C-alpha positions in Angstrom: 0.0 0.0 0.0 1.2 3.5 -0.8 0.3 6.8 0.8 0.0 10.2 -0.8 -0.1 13.6 0.9 -2.4 16.2 -0.7 -2.9 19.8 0.5 -6.6 20.4 0.8 -9.0 23.3 1.5 -12.3 21.9 2.5 -13.1 19.1 0.0 -10.9 20.6 -2.8 -7.2 20.3 -3.5 -5.5 23.4 -2.3 -3.8 25.6 -4.9 -0.8 26.3 -2.7 1.0 23.7 -0.8 2.7 25.7 1.9 -0.4 27.7 2.9 -2.7 24.7 3.2 -4.4 24.4 6.6 -4.9 20.7 6.2 -3.6 17.7 4.2 -5.4 14.6 3.0 -3.5 11.4 3.5 -4.6 9.0 0.7 -4.0 5.3 0.9 -3.8 3.5 -2.4 -3.5 -0.2 -3.2 -3.0 -1.4 -6.7 -3.9 2.2 -7.9 -7.2 2.1 -6.1 -8.3 4.5 -3.3 -8.5 2.5 -0.1 -8.9 5.2 2.5 -8.6 9.0 2.9 -7.9 10.8 6.2 -7.7 14.6 6.6 -5.4 16.1 9.2 -4.8 19.8 10.1 -1.4 21.0 9.3 0.5 21.2 12.6 2.0 24.4 13.8 5.5 24.8 12.2 8.3 27.2 12.8 10.1 26.3 9.6 7.9 24.7 7.0 10.8 23.9 4.7 12.3 21.5 7.3 9.2 20.4 9.1 7.0 19.3 6.2 9.4 16.4 5.3 9.6 15.3 8.9 5.8 15.3 9.2 5.4 13.3 6.0 8.1 10.8 7.1 6.3 10.3 10.4 3.1 9.5 8.5 5.0 7.2 6.1 4.1 9.3 3.0 5.4 7.9 -0.3 4.6 10.9 -2.5 3.2 14.4 -2.4 0.7 15.8 -4.9 1.0 19.5 -5.5 -0.6 22.0 -7.8 1.6 24.9 -6.8 4.5 24.9 -4.4 7.0 27.6 -3.4 10.7 27.2 -4.3 12.0 26.8 -0.8 9.7 23.9 0.2 10.1 22.3 -3.2 13.9 22.3 -3.0 13.8 20.9 0.5 11.5 18.1 -0.4 13.4 17.4 -3.6 16.7 17.3 -1.7 15.4 15.0 1.0 13.7 12.4 -1.1 12.9 12.9 -4.8 9.8 10.7 -4.5 8.3 13.4 -2.3 7.7 15.8 -5.2 5.3 15.1 -7.9 3.1 17.5 -9.8 0.0 15.5 -10.5 -3.0 17.8 -10.8 -4.8 15.2 -13.0 -4.6 12.6 -10.3 -5.8 15.2 -7.8 -8.9 15.7 -9.8 -9.4 11.9 -10.0 -9.2 11.5 -6.3 -11.1 14.7 -5.3 -13.2 15.6 -8.3 -13.0 18.7 -10.4 -12.5 22.1 -8.7 -15.7 24.0 -8.1 -13.9 27.3 -8.0 -14.6 30.0 -10.5 -11.8 31.9 -12.2 
């Protein structure tokens, strides 16, 4: 089983990773959704360092992002390359299309 971390805002994928107030932890088995849990983002002094530690503690395999700042991106990329994937199409598959108006 693998686990993805997805920044969320309500029932939608959050547009900006570092400002997300919560994350969905999505459990997949053979490519199928098994379970989804949403957890509030814990207070962090330095998000660049603490996001990877939080994800490691939850045994996250990959992170889905729509948009991510350079600092957090570089930190995740330098720690474990598997932690940075830009997969907005998979986000839509797991959470449905965005209801936001442009």
